[in-house]
C-alpha positions as CSV (number, residue, x, y, z in Angstrom):
1,M,12.8,-6.2,-21.2
2,N,9.0,-6.7,-21.2
3,N,9.3,-9.2,-18.3
4,Y,11.5,-6.8,-16.4
5,S,9.2,-3.8,-16.8
6,R,6.2,-6.0,-15.9
7,Y,8.0,-7.1,-12.7
8,I,8.8,-3.5,-11.8
9,L,5.1,-2.5,-12.4
10,H,3.9,-5.3,-10.2
11,N,6.4,-4.3,-7.4
12,K,5.3,-0.7,-7.6
13,S,1.6,-1.6,-7.4
14,A,2.3,-3.9,-4.4
15,L,4.3,-1.1,-2.7
16,V,1.5,1.4,-3.3
17,G,-1.0,-1.0,-1.9
18,M,1.1,-1.5,1.3
19,V,1.5,2.3,1.7
20,L,-2.3,2.8,1.3
21,A,-3.0,0.1,3.8
22,S,-0.6,1.6,6.3
23,F,-2.3,5.0,5.8
24,Y,-5.7,3.5,6.3
25,F,-4.7,1.7,9.5
26,G,-2.9,4.8,10.8
27,F,-6.0,6.9,10.3
28,I,-8.8,4.4,11.2
29,F,-7.1,2.8,14.2
30,P,-6.8,6.1,16.3
31,C,-10.4,6.9,15.4
32,L,-11.6,3.5,16.7
33,I,-9.4,3.8,19.8
34,N,-10.7,7.3,20.5
35,K,-14.4,6.2,20.4
């Protein structure tokens, strides 16, 4: 059970990181292109 929960936690953190990265790119890219 401990291994399973740890795997889920790692997956969740990776997913959050990808979402944050996509948000950053979606916000910074248009700003760079507009300049």
